[in-house]
Every structure is written in structure tokens, then in C-alpha cells.
VEXDREN-2710 file (C-alpha; in Angstrom, 1 decimal):
% VEXDREN-2710
k/r/px/py/pz
1/MET/288.8/56.3/-40.0
2/TYR/292.0/58.2/-39.3
3/LYS/294.3/59.1/-42.1
4/ASP/297.4/60.2/-40.3
5/SER/297.6/56.9/-38.4
6/ARG/297.8/55.0/-41.7
7/ARG/300.4/57.3/-43.1
8/SER/302.5/57.0/-40.0
9/PHE/302.7/53.2/-40.6
10/LEU/303.6/53.7/-44.3
11/ARG/306.5/55.9/-43.3
12/GLN/307.8/53.1/-41.1
13/THR/307.7/50.5/-43.8
14/SER/310.9/50.6/-45.7
15/GLN/309.7/48.3/-48.5
16/VAL/306.8/50.4/-49.4
17/ALA/307.3/52.3/-52.7
18/LEU/306.3/55.8/-51.6
19/ALA/305.1/58.4/-53.9
20/SER/308.1/60.7/-53.0
21/LEU/310.4/58.4/-55.0
22/LEU/308.8/59.4/-58.3
23/PRO/310.7/61.5/-60.8
24/THR/309.3/64.9/-61.8
25/SER/308.1/63.6/-65.1
26/LEU/304.8/61.8/-64.8
27/TRP/305.2/59.1/-67.4
28/ALA/308.2/57.1/-68.5
29/PHE/306.7/55.9/-71.7
30/SER/305.8/58.6/-74.2
31/GLY/304.8/56.6/-77.2
32/LYS/301.2/56.1/-78.5
33/SER/301.3/52.3/-78.6
34/SER/302.9/49.6/-76.6
35/LYS/303.0/45.8/-76.3
36/ALA/302.3/43.6/-73.3
37/SER/301.6/40.0/-72.5
38/VAL/299.5/38.3/-69.9
39/HIS/299.9/34.6/-69.0
40/VAL/297.0/33.2/-67.0
41/HIS/297.4/29.9/-65.2
42/LEU/294.0/28.1/-64.9
43/ASN/295.5/25.5/-62.6
44/GLN/297.1/28.0/-60.2
45/SER/294.5/29.2/-57.7
46/ARG/295.3/32.2/-55.4
47/GLY/292.3/31.6/-53.2
48/THR/288.6/32.2/-53.4
49/ILE/287.4/35.7/-54.1
50/GLU/285.0/36.2/-51.2
51/PRO/281.9/38.4/-52.1
52/GLU/282.7/40.4/-48.9
53/ILE/285.6/42.2/-50.6
54/TYR/283.0/44.3/-52.3
55/GLY/281.6/45.8/-49.1
56/GLN/280.8/49.4/-48.2
57/PHE/281.1/51.6/-45.0
58/ILE/279.1/54.4/-43.5
59/GLU/279.9/56.6/-40.5
60/TYR/278.5/59.5/-38.6
61/LEU/280.8/61.9/-40.4
62/GLY/279.7/65.1/-42.3
63/ARG/277.0/64.2/-44.8
64/SER/277.7/60.5/-45.0
65/ILE/274.5/59.5/-43.2
66/THR/272.4/62.6/-42.5
67/GLY/272.3/64.4/-45.8
68/GLY/273.5/61.3/-47.7
69/ILE/271.9/58.0/-46.8
70/VAL/268.9/59.9/-45.3
71/ASP/267.4/63.3/-46.1
72/ALA/268.6/65.9/-43.6
73/LYS/265.2/67.5/-43.2
74/THR/262.9/64.4/-43.1
75/ASN/265.4/61.8/-41.8
76/GLN/263.9/59.4/-44.4
77/VAL/266.0/57.2/-46.6
78/ARG/266.7/58.9/-49.9
79/ASN/265.5/56.6/-52.7
80/ASP/267.7/58.1/-55.4
81/VAL/270.8/57.3/-53.3
82/LEU/269.4/53.9/-52.3
83/ALA/269.0/53.0/-56.0
84/LYS/272.6/53.8/-56.7
85/VAL/273.8/51.9/-53.6
86/LYS/271.8/48.9/-54.8
87/ARG/273.7/49.0/-58.1
88/LEU/276.9/48.5/-56.0
89/ALA/275.2/45.5/-54.4
90/PRO/277.5/45.5/-51.3
91/PRO/277.5/42.1/-49.6
92/VAL/278.4/43.7/-46.3
93/LEU/277.9/47.2/-44.8
94/ARG/280.0/48.5/-41.9
95/PHE/278.5/50.9/-39.3
96/PRO/278.6/53.2/-37.2
97/GLY/282.3/53.9/-37.8
98/GLY/285.1/54.5/-37.9
99/THR/286.6/56.7/-35.3
100/VAL/283.2/57.9/-34.1
101/THR/282.6/54.5/-32.4
102/LYS/284.8/55.7/-29.5
103/ILE/281.9/57.9/-28.4
104/TYR/278.9/56.0/-29.8
105/HIS/276.4/54.4/-27.4
106/TRP/274.0/52.2/-29.3
107/GLN/271.0/52.7/-27.0
108/ASP/270.9/56.4/-28.1
109/GLY/269.8/55.2/-31.5
110/VAL/266.9/52.8/-30.6
111/GLY/263.3/53.2/-29.6
112/PRO/260.8/56.0/-30.4
113/LYS/262.6/58.6/-32.5
114/ALA/261.1/61.5/-30.5
115/ASN/262.8/60.2/-27.4
116/ARG/266.3/59.8/-28.8
117/PRO/268.9/62.2/-27.5
118/VAL/270.8/64.7/-29.7
119/ARG/274.5/64.3/-28.9
120/PRO/277.5/66.4/-29.9
121/ASN/279.8/64.6/-32.4
122/LEU/283.0/65.1/-30.4
123/ILE/285.0/63.4/-33.1
124/TRP/283.9/65.1/-36.3
125/GLY/282.0/68.1/-35.1
126/GLY/278.3/69.1/-35.2
127/GLU/275.4/67.2/-33.7
128/GLU/274.0/63.8/-34.2
129/ASN/270.2/63.3/-33.7
130/ASN/270.5/59.5/-33.6
131/GLN/267.5/59.2/-36.0
132/PHE/269.4/56.6/-38.0
133/GLY/270.3/54.0/-35.4
134/THR/270.6/50.2/-35.1
135/ASN/267.2/49.3/-36.5
136/GLU/267.2/51.8/-39.3
137/PHE/270.7/50.5/-40.3
138/ILE/269.4/46.9/-40.2
139/GLN/266.4/47.9/-42.4
140/TYR/268.7/49.6/-44.8
141/CYS/270.8/46.5/-45.0
142/ARG/267.7/44.4/-45.7
143/GLN/266.8/46.7/-48.5
144/LEU/270.3/46.2/-50.0
145/LYS/270.2/42.4/-49.2
146/THR/273.5/42.9/-47.4
147/ASP/275.0/41.6/-44.2
148/PRO/275.4/44.2/-41.4
149/PHE/278.8/44.8/-39.8
150/LEU/278.7/46.6/-36.4
151/VAL/281.7/48.1/-34.6
152/VAL/281.5/48.3/-30.8
153/ASN/282.7/51.2/-28.6
154/MET/285.8/49.9/-26.6
155/ASN/286.6/53.3/-25.1
156/THR/283.7/55.2/-23.5
157/GLY/281.7/52.0/-23.7
158/THR/282.0/48.8/-21.7
159/PRO/282.1/45.0/-22.5
160/GLU/278.6/44.7/-20.9
161/GLU/277.2/47.4/-23.2
162/ALA/278.6/45.6/-26.2
163/SER/277.2/42.3/-25.0
164/ASN/273.8/43.9/-24.5
165/TRP/274.0/45.2/-28.1
166/VAL/274.6/41.6/-29.3
167/GLU/271.6/40.5/-27.2
168/TYR/269.4/43.3/-28.6
169/CYS/270.4/42.3/-32.2
170/ASN/270.6/38.6/-32.1
171/GLY/268.7/37.4/-29.0
172/LYS/265.9/35.0/-29.6
173/GLY/264.7/34.3/-26.1
174/LYS/262.7/36.2/-23.6
175/THR/265.7/38.1/-22.2
176/SER/265.4/41.9/-21.5
177/PHE/267.2/43.3/-24.5
178/ALA/265.7/40.8/-27.0
179/GLU/262.3/41.8/-25.6
180/LEU/263.3/45.5/-25.9
181/ARG/263.9/44.9/-29.6
182/ARG/260.5/43.3/-30.0
183/LYS/259.0/46.3/-28.2
184/HIS/260.6/48.5/-30.8
185/GLY/258.8/46.6/-33.5
186/PHE/261.3/43.9/-34.5
187/ALA/260.0/40.5/-33.6
188/ASN/262.7/38.5/-35.3
189/ALA/266.4/38.6/-34.4
190/HIS/268.6/40.7/-36.7
191/GLY/271.2/38.0/-36.8
192/VAL/274.2/40.3/-37.1
193/LYS/277.2/38.1/-37.9
194/TYR/280.2/40.6/-38.2
195/TRP/281.3/42.6/-35.1
196/GLY/284.4/44.8/-35.0
197/LEU/286.2/45.1/-31.7
198/GLY/287.0/48.8/-31.8
199/ASN/288.5/50.9/-34.6
200/GLU/292.1/52.1/-35.1
201/GLU/292.7/51.8/-31.4
202/ASN/296.4/52.6/-31.9
203/ALA/295.6/56.2/-32.9
204/GLY/297.0/58.6/-30.3
205/PRO/295.1/61.8/-31.2
206/ASP/291.8/60.0/-30.9
207/THR/289.7/59.9/-27.8
208/GLY/290.7/56.3/-27.2
209/ARG/292.6/54.8/-24.3
210/LEU/293.9/51.6/-25.8
211/GLN/296.9/52.8/-27.8
212/ASN/299.1/50.2/-26.1
213/PRO/298.6/46.9/-28.0
214/ALA/298.8/44.8/-24.8
215/ALA/296.1/47.0/-23.2
216/TYR/293.9/46.6/-26.3
217/ALA/294.4/42.8/-26.4
218/GLU/293.5/42.5/-22.7
219/MET/290.3/44.6/-23.1
220/ALA/289.4/42.9/-26.4
221/TRP/289.4/39.5/-24.7
222/GLN/286.9/40.8/-22.2
223/PHE/284.6/42.2/-24.9
224/ALA/284.9/39.0/-26.9
225/LYS/284.0/36.8/-24.0
226/LEU/280.8/38.6/-23.1
227/MET/279.8/39.0/-26.7
228/LYS/280.5/35.4/-27.6
229/LEU/278.6/34.2/-24.6
230/GLN/275.5/36.0/-26.0
231/ASP/276.1/34.5/-29.5
232/PRO/278.9/32.0/-30.1
233/THR/278.5/32.3/-33.9
234/LEU/279.8/35.8/-34.2
235/SER/282.6/36.6/-36.5
236/LEU/285.0/39.1/-34.7
237/ILE/287.3/41.6/-36.4
238/ILE/290.2/42.8/-34.2
239/ALA/291.9/46.1/-34.8
240/GLY/295.2/45.9/-36.7
241/HIS/298.0/48.4/-37.3
242/ASP/301.7/48.0/-37.9
243/GLU/303.9/45.0/-37.6
244/LYS/304.8/45.6/-33.9
245/TRP/301.1/46.1/-33.0
246/ASN/299.9/43.1/-34.9
247/GLU/302.7/40.9/-33.3
248/ILE/301.1/41.4/-29.9
249/VAL/297.4/41.4/-30.7
250/LEU/297.7/38.3/-33.0
251/LYS/299.6/36.3/-30.3
252/GLU/297.0/37.2/-27.7
253/LEU/293.7/37.3/-29.7
254/HIS/294.1/34.8/-32.6
255/PRO/292.0/32.1/-31.0
256/ILE/288.9/34.2/-31.2
257/ALA/289.8/36.6/-34.1
258/ASP/288.2/35.7/-37.4
259/TYR/289.8/38.8/-39.0
260/ILE/292.4/41.4/-38.3
261/SER/291.7/44.7/-39.8
262/MET/293.8/46.9/-42.1
263/HIS/293.1/50.4/-43.4
264/LEU/294.4/51.5/-46.7
265/TYR/293.9/55.1/-48.0
266/ALA/295.7/56.0/-51.2
267/SER/296.4/59.6/-52.4
268/SER/298.3/61.3/-55.2
269/LYS/300.7/64.2/-55.4
270/LYS/299.0/67.2/-56.9
271/GLY/299.4/67.1/-60.7
272/GLN/301.1/63.7/-60.6
273/PRO/298.5/61.0/-61.0
274/ALA/301.1/58.2/-61.3
275/THR/301.9/58.6/-57.7
276/LEU/298.6/57.1/-56.8
277/PHE/299.5/53.8/-58.6
278/THR/302.9/53.7/-57.0
279/GLN/301.4/53.9/-53.6
280/LEU/299.1/51.0/-54.4
281/ALA/302.1/48.8/-55.2
282/GLY/303.4/49.6/-51.7
283/PHE/300.0/48.5/-50.2
284/GLU/300.3/45.1/-51.9
285/LYS/303.6/44.6/-50.3
286/GLN/302.1/45.6/-46.9
287/ILE/299.4/43.0/-47.4
288/GLU/301.9/40.3/-48.3
289/GLN/304.0/41.1/-45.2
290/THR/300.9/41.0/-42.9
291/HIS/300.0/37.7/-44.5
292/GLU/303.3/36.2/-43.6
293/GLN/302.9/37.5/-40.0
294/ILE/299.5/35.9/-39.7
295/LYS/300.8/32.6/-40.9
296/ARG/303.6/32.7/-38.4
297/LEU/301.6/33.8/-35.4
298/ALA/298.1/32.4/-35.9
299/PRO/297.9/28.6/-36.7
300/GLU/295.2/27.6/-39.1
301/LYS/293.5/25.5/-36.3
302/VAL/293.2/26.5/-32.7
303/GLU/294.4/23.8/-30.3
304/LYS/293.7/23.4/-26.6
305/PHE/291.0/26.0/-26.3
306/ASP/289.8/25.9/-22.7
307/ARG/286.3/24.5/-22.6
308/TRP/285.5/26.8/-19.7
309/TYR/285.3/29.7/-22.0
310/ARG/281.9/28.1/-22.8
311/PHE/282.1/29.1/-26.5
312/PRO/284.1/27.7/-29.3
313/PRO/287.3/29.2/-30.9
314/ARG/287.3/30.5/-34.4
315/ALA/286.6/27.7/-36.9
316/LYS/288.9/28.9/-39.8
317/GLY/292.2/30.7/-40.2
318/VAL/292.6/34.4/-39.4
319/LYS/292.0/36.5/-42.5
320/LEU/292.5/40.2/-43.4
321/ALA/289.5/42.6/-43.3
322/ILE/290.5/45.8/-45.1
323/ASP/287.5/47.4/-43.5
324/GLU/288.4/50.9/-44.6
325/TRP/290.0/51.5/-48.0
326/GLY/289.7/54.1/-50.7
327/ILE/291.3/57.2/-52.1
328/TRP/291.7/60.2/-49.7
329/GLU/292.8/63.3/-51.5
330/SER/293.3/66.4/-49.4
331/GLU/291.4/69.0/-51.5
332/GLY/287.8/68.3/-50.9
333/LYS/284.7/70.2/-49.6
334/GLY/282.5/69.8/-46.6
335/ALA/283.5/68.4/-43.1
336/TYR/287.3/68.0/-42.9
337/ASN/287.5/68.5/-46.7
338/LEU/286.3/65.0/-47.2
339/GLU/283.8/65.5/-50.0
340/VAL/286.3/64.7/-52.7
341/THR/285.7/64.9/-56.4
342/TYR/287.1/61.9/-58.1
343/GLN/288.7/62.1/-61.5
344/TRP/289.0/59.3/-64.0
345/PHE/292.5/58.3/-63.0
346/HIS/291.1/57.7/-59.5
347/ALA/288.8/55.1/-61.0
348/LEU/291.8/53.4/-62.6
349/GLY/293.3/53.4/-59.1
350/VAL/290.1/51.7/-57.7
351/ALA/290.3/49.0/-60.4
352/SER/294.0/48.5/-59.4
353/PHE/293.0/48.2/-55.8
354/LEU/290.4/45.5/-56.7
355/ASN/293.0/43.7/-58.7
356/ILE/295.2/43.6/-55.6
357/PHE/292.4/42.2/-53.5
358/GLN/291.9/39.4/-56.1
359/ARG/295.6/38.6/-56.3
360/GLN/295.7/38.5/-52.5
361/ALA/292.4/36.5/-52.2
362/GLU/294.0/33.9/-50.0
363/ILE/294.3/36.4/-47.2
364/VAL/292.0/39.4/-48.1
365/THR/288.5/38.1/-47.6
366/MET/286.7/41.2/-46.6
367/ALA/287.0/44.9/-47.7
368/THR/284.7/47.8/-47.2
369/TRP/285.1/51.0/-49.3
370/ALA/285.2/54.1/-47.1
371/GLN/282.7/55.6/-47.5
372/THR/279.4/55.4/-49.5
373/VAL/277.8/58.8/-49.9
374/ASN/279.4/62.2/-50.0
375/VAL/282.4/61.4/-47.7
376/LEU/285.2/60.0/-49.8
377/ALA/282.4/58.4/-51.7
378/PRO/281.4/56.9/-55.0
379/ILE/278.0/58.7/-54.7
380/LEU/277.6/62.5/-54.3
381/SER/274.3/64.2/-53.4
382/ASN/272.8/67.6/-52.7
383/ASP/269.3/68.4/-51.5
384/HIS/267.8/67.6/-54.9
385/GLU/270.2/65.4/-56.9
386/SER/272.7/62.5/-56.6
387/ILE/275.3/61.4/-59.1
388/CYS/277.8/58.5/-59.5
389/GLN/281.4/59.5/-59.3
390/THR/284.0/58.0/-61.6
391/VAL/285.1/55.5/-58.9
392/PHE/281.5/54.1/-58.8
393/TYR/281.9/52.3/-62.1
394/PRO/284.8/49.9/-61.4
395/LEU/283.2/49.1/-58.1
396/GLU/280.0/48.2/-59.9
397/LEU/281.6/46.3/-62.7
398/TYR/284.0/44.2/-60.7
399/ARG/281.2/43.2/-58.3
400/GLN/279.2/41.9/-61.2
401/TYR/281.8/39.8/-62.9
402/CYS/285.0/39.2/-60.8
403/LYS/284.1/36.3/-58.6
404/GLY/285.0/32.6/-58.0
405/VAL/288.6/31.5/-57.7
406/SER/291.5/33.9/-58.2
407/LEU/294.0/32.8/-60.8
408/THR/297.6/33.6/-61.2
409/ALA/298.1/36.2/-64.0
410/GLU/301.6/37.1/-65.0
411/VAL/302.0/40.5/-66.7
412/LYS/304.8/41.9/-68.8
413/SER/304.4/45.5/-70.0
414/GLU/306.2/48.8/-70.4
415/ALA/306.9/50.7/-67.1
416/LEU/305.1/53.8/-66.0
417/ARG/308.2/55.5/-64.7
418/GLN/312.0/55.7/-65.4
419/SER/313.7/55.8/-62.0
420/GLY/313.2/56.2/-58.2
421/GLY/312.3/52.7/-57.1
422/GLU/311.0/49.6/-58.9
423/ASP/309.2/49.9/-62.2
424/LEU/305.5/50.0/-62.2
425/PRO/303.8/48.1/-65.0
426/MET/301.6/50.2/-67.3
427/LEU/299.2/47.3/-67.5
428/ASP/297.7/45.9/-64.3
429/SER/295.7/42.6/-64.3
430/SER/293.9/40.0/-62.3
431/ALA/292.0/36.9/-63.3
432/SER/289.2/34.7/-61.9
433/PHE/287.2/31.6/-62.7
434/ASP/283.6/31.0/-61.5
435/GLU/283.0/27.3/-61.3
436/LYS/279.2/27.9/-60.9
437/THR/278.9/29.5/-64.3
438/GLY/282.0/28.0/-66.0
439/LEU/283.1/31.5/-66.9
440/ALA/286.5/33.1/-66.5
441/THR/287.2/36.8/-66.3
442/LEU/290.4/38.7/-67.1
443/ALA/290.6/42.2/-65.8
444/LEU/293.0/44.6/-67.5
445/VAL/293.7/48.2/-66.4
446/ASN/295.7/50.5/-68.7
447/ARG/297.0/53.2/-66.4
448/HIS/298.6/55.3/-69.2
449/PRO/296.6/58.3/-70.3
450/GLU/297.6/58.2/-74.0
451/THR/299.0/54.9/-74.9
452/ALA/297.1/51.9/-76.2
453/ILE/298.5/48.5/-75.3
454/GLU/298.5/45.6/-77.7
455/THR/298.2/42.7/-75.3
456/THR/298.9/39.1/-76.1
457/ILE/296.8/36.8/-73.8
458/VAL/297.9/33.2/-73.1
459/TRP/295.9/30.8/-71.0
460/GLU/298.1/28.1/-69.6
461/GLY/296.3/24.7/-69.1
462/ASN/294.6/22.0/-71.1
463/THR/291.2/23.6/-71.1
464/LYS/289.8/25.4/-74.2
465/LEU/288.6/28.9/-73.6
466/ASN/286.5/31.0/-75.9
467/LEU/286.4/34.8/-75.5
468/PHE/282.7/35.8/-75.9
469/GLU/282.3/39.2/-74.3
470/ARG/284.3/42.4/-73.6
471/HIS/283.3/45.1/-71.1
472/GLU/285.2/48.4/-71.2
473/LEU/285.1/51.6/-69.1
474/THR/286.7/54.7/-70.5
475/ALA/286.2/58.5/-69.9
476/THR/286.4/61.7/-71.8
477/GLY/289.7/62.5/-70.2
478/PHE/292.3/61.3/-67.7
479/THR/291.3/64.0/-65.2
480/ALA/287.6/64.2/-66.2
481/TYR/285.0/64.0/-63.4
482/ASN/281.2/64.1/-62.8
483/THR/279.7/67.0/-61.0
484/LEU/276.4/67.9/-59.3
485/ASP/276.5/71.2/-61.2
486/ASP/275.7/69.2/-64.3
487/PRO/274.1/66.0/-62.9
488/LYS/272.9/64.7/-66.3
489/LYS/276.4/64.8/-67.8
490/ASP/278.5/61.6/-67.3
491/VAL/282.1/61.6/-68.4
492/VAL/282.4/57.8/-68.0
493/HIS/281.6/55.6/-71.0
494/TYR/280.7/51.9/-70.7
495/GLN/280.7/49.6/-73.6
496/LYS/279.8/45.9/-73.7
497/THR/280.8/44.1/-76.9
498/ALA/280.2/40.6/-78.1
499/VAL/283.3/38.8/-79.4
500/THR/283.2/35.9/-81.8
501/ASN/286.6/35.3/-83.3
502/ASN/288.5/34.6/-80.1
503/PRO/291.5/36.8/-80.9
504/PRO/294.9/36.0/-79.2
505/THR/295.7/39.7/-79.0
506/ILE/293.6/42.5/-77.6
507/THR/294.2/46.2/-77.9
508/VAL/293.6/47.8/-74.5
509/SER/292.5/51.5/-74.8
510/PRO/294.5/54.2/-73.0
511/ALA/293.3/55.0/-69.5
512/SER/290.8/52.1/-69.6
513/ILE/289.3/49.3/-67.5
514/THR/288.6/46.2/-69.5
515/LEU/287.0/42.9/-68.5
516/LEU/287.3/40.0/-70.9
517/ARG/284.9/37.1/-70.4
518/TYR/285.7/33.6/-71.5
519/LYS/283.7/30.4/-71.7
520/VAL/285.8/27.5/-70.3
521/GLY/285.7/24.0/-71.7
END
């Protein structure tokens, strides 16, 4: 993870609605009530909402792993934190980074713990004792029932080292690294499917050496070949960046790239929460632009793939993996001020993020929130307690109910701001239909702190729908937050309500996240 690299790209993208365009006043609409309409088209699919968009990420950074995932004194998994991560139910978990992958050697973190070396963390500072390594990570994933996602070191590491890691994790024969895994107590192969080819390789200030996209593409091919020869079923995620970078790496790597990565970190101007939502609108445009670039450069089917590679090309079209996303405010605690306290308006931003992923379901098929515990995290801990931050709750709620096929939802509502770029709707929405259950879900996010929105909902199509359930998240205030100083106090309120009269109009509370559940047919 590297924030300035992401911001550099945003400055280069003229169509992104940057926060600096906002007027001094926070809110354009000053009334206490407003009207909006949402038209949902049952017959207009925007793609399948893949479960992997609800993933998480952990890195050797500050108290993310040591002091977060595991107790800093005992190096044992913290059960109170684990219980909260289980509530998030991430389908995929990314590890060990992040920027730190550029100095990480996987063999430091396997075998007897007493024999593992302590290394300086040259990226983020401090020391890493490597007590939480590959097998501990895999065991953690098994406890969560999640798929592991490993990122290889393309800078101080070698293609052979990465290939050996694949053999250690996935080898089923009597080869040396598969046998080493068995010696370490794991008879069965780990079966790691997702592998990242480096991380933010474009970032100049990092320790990397592949900031030239052509150099990255050339090296990535070598890594991919040796890794795929170990296990041809791997799904590979190549490092993305801006339009110029992606142009080169997609042309060169698309035959073996299942995903190209994108990192999105939002932030707000101090005292101006609306700037967070404006930045998200720019992110959606960035996703759409990258989608068009992928369609132009990476054909859905790979033709004329040389059989002498001795492994097959990708089987499906290249997709976007937003394998780091979240809200990165500058005023936090801990290492690099990354232990951020999230207020309620940040949770509204998270729900808006998830709405974007649903609307862009055709191309965004994986996303991992950065990170999980303490560092830019939905969960905070100290030596004795752990709490759920405000952003935890939309992550948990959407994961439970927003699934299946993404549907087109057209919103008309009052604007959040008066001038300085395009209007931003006060109401944000996404919709989905789960064919397995026959249930549809409409997500509504009211981003105004004071104004309720009377929302007319129209379902286009010949199928009858019956609203039967309403889920609502609100908080004690727009800037309210949970704190370890008072761990039993929770500013977030969740309410689940049965609905029987199928009303055509719903009042959406100020500063709220609402999911409406419908029976279809």
C-alpha cells in the first residue's frame, strides 16, 4: 500500500471530481426533507456480484498482524479479534502485503518458530519476528473459511523463489518443497488459488526496481511462467496503475492475467465530510475508464497461445481486482498515523464504495479492504479489548445481503453541493437479485446529515415484488465514532424491521444505510 502513488494518478486524471472543487459550504440542500425516486430494472443485469468483492487484507505494518491478528506477547491468534473478522466473513484474504512484499522472503516464515529469523522491516520500521508466516496465515484463512491470496516479492526476490512458494503451498507430489511443507506438519496441499505478481510496482519511492512498465511486464512474464509450471490452475493478479502503465502491461500480460489490480484510498478535507463522497464519484469514473481500456486491449478469449508455454492461458476475460481500498485519513495514531478513528460519515462512504462495486460488477470481481485490524481498519484493539469501528457495519451488512446479479438502478435526488463540478446525488443506490433465494435487495445510502428523503421506488419489469424486510444502520451523530476508551459503548444502531404493506414510498432516514429486501415472483 502506498498512498501518494494513488494520489499522483488522481491528479493526472482530468475527469476525476476532486475534492478541491467543492465550495466552502458543506451541503447544498439545507432543508429537513427531500424527495427522490429510484427506478430498478429487473431485466437489466450489470454483471454478477462476485463474493470476492467482500475480501480483506493484512500486512506486516504497525499493529496490523502483531498486536492485531495475533497477541504481541504470545504470538497466538486473538480470539476476540477473530470472532469479529468472522462476522465480516471475507471470501478472500490478501497477505503479506502491500509494499512490504518487496522485502519479504517466504522461507523466513515457515518451519519451527524458534528457528525463524527476526528481520528489520525496512519498509514500515520496527522488526518482524516472522512468527505469523505462510502456514499460520493459511490456518487463519481456514478458521475464516476464506480463500488465501498471496503476493510474491518481485524485487529482492526471484522467479524461482516465487515458484518454490507455489510448490510449497500447492505441491502434491514428493518434490522437495512439498515435502518440506509436510515436514512442517501440513500433509495436504494448501491449494492457494490467488497470487499477486508484485504490488504497486510503479511507486518510485519504494524499494522496488520495476517502475518502468515494460521492465515490470518482462519480469512478470518470467515469474508467471515458473509459477504456472508449478500449478497451471493459479489465478494471477498483475500490478496496475494509471492509463499509460496499464496500456503496456495489459498488452504484454493479458494472456496470463486473470486480474489487473487497482488501489483506491479515499479521504476527506478536514471538517468537510462531503469531500469524501465527491472523491468516490471520481473513483467510479476511473473504474469505468479502466474497464474500457481492458476491453480494448485484452480480448475476452486468448487466441494462438503457444503450446510450448506448457500451461494454458487465462480461461476468462481480464477483470479488475481492487485489492486495496478503503478510507485513508491523515490524522491517525500509531505507525505512520495509520490507526485511524472512523466516524459515521466514513461508514456512509464505505456503503457508497460498495454500491460502486455493485454497479461495476461486470468488471470489478475482487476487492480487499485495506486493512483488517488497527491499520486503516474496521476493527481496533489494544492489549485487552477490541471494538468494531463504524465502517465495520456496512461491510458486514452488505456481505450478508447484497449478492447475486447486479441490477440497473436509476436515482433522481437532490444534490449535495451547489457548484464546483457535477452535482452529487444526496441518495446513493445499488440493487441486486439473488436467483438462488429469489430475493432482491435495494441498497439506499442517504449521505445528508439532517435531511430525510421520501423515496419513491419503482421496479421495472413484469415480475411482482413484495417488500418484506428493512435493514437500517444509523448512528448517534454524523461524526460519532466508537472508541477503545469506552469499548462497551456503540454509536451505531442497527434495526431490522418486518414490512407487510408493500409501500411504494420509503422514508430514508438522514445519514443512514438502508437495505430493502423483496420477494420476487
